[in-house]
C-alpha positions as CSV (number, residue, x, y, z in Angstrom):
1,M,0.0,0.0,0.0
2,T,1.3,3.4,-1.0
3,E,1.9,6.2,1.8
4,A,-0.9,8.2,0.4
5,A,-3.4,5.2,0.7
6,K,-2.1,4.5,4.1
7,K,-2.8,8.2,5.1
8,V,-6.3,8.2,3.7
9,A,-7.0,4.9,5.3
10,E,-5.8,6.2,8.8
11,S,-7.6,9.3,8.4
12,A,-10.8,7.6,7.6
13,E,-10.3,5.3,10.5
14,H,-9.9,8.2,12.9
15,R,-12.8,9.9,11.6
16,L,-14.9,6.7,12.1
17,D,-13.5,6.5,15.6
18,R,-14.7,10.0,16.5
19,L,-18.0,9.5,14.8
20,A,-18.6,6.3,16.9
21,E,-17.6,8.0,20.1
22,D,-20.1,10.8,19.3
23,V,-22.9,8.5,18.6
24,R,-22.1,6.6,21.8
25,M,-22.2,9.9,23.8
26,R,-25.3,11.0,22.3
27,F,-27.1,7.8,22.8
28,D,-26.0,7.7,26.4
29,R,-27.3,11.4,27.1
30,I,-30.8,10.5,25.4
31,V,-31.2,7.1,27.5
32,K,-29.9,8.8,30.6
33,G,-32.2,11.8,30.2
34,R,-35.3,9.6,29.5
35,F,-34.6,7.1,32.2
36,S,-33.9,9.8,34.8
37,D,-37.0,11.9,33.8
38,Q,-39.0,8.6,34.4
39,V,-37.5,8.2,37.8
40,K,-38.0,11.7,38.8
41,S,-41.8,11.5,37.8
42,G,-42.1,8.7,40.1
43,R,-42.6,5.9,37.6
44,F,-40.6,3.4,39.6
45,S,-41.6,4.4,43.1
46,G,-44.6,2.3,43.2
47,Q,-46.8,5.4,44.3
48,G,-47.2,6.8,40.8
49,T,-50.1,9.1,39.9
50,Q,-52.0,6.6,37.9
51,G,-55.0,5.0,39.3
52,G,-56.0,1.3,39.1
53,H,-53.9,-1.6,38.7
54,G,-50.5,-1.6,36.9
55,A,-49.7,-3.9,34.2
56,G,-47.8,-6.2,36.6
57,Q,-50.6,-6.2,39.1
58,A,-53.1,-7.2,36.4
59,R,-51.0,-9.9,35.2
60,S,-50.5,-11.1,38.9
61,A,-54.2,-11.1,39.5
62,R,-55.1,-13.0,36.2
63,H,-52.3,-15.5,37.2
64,R,-53.9,-16.1,40.6
65,R,-57.3,-16.5,39.1
66,E,-56.2,-19.0,36.6
67,R,-54.7,-21.1,39.4
68,G,-58.0,-21.0,41.4
69,G,-57.0,-18.1,43.8
70,S,-58.9,-14.9,44.3
71,A,-58.3,-11.8,42.2
72,H,-57.7,-9.6,45.2
């Protein structure tokens, strides 16, 4: 491989490395923001603002009913 081709290949590799790092950082920022927003809004506290049964509780009640237990 000629020197010019090596330089082009190295340059492309460095650009791709920087691009990959930028994508990782942006992804982490997006995911962290969304997850932390959910935590701050109380989604995982068990005392959310939603009324009624959550999906997990509904599945548990159905599971108990199917096995002969009571729903509540």
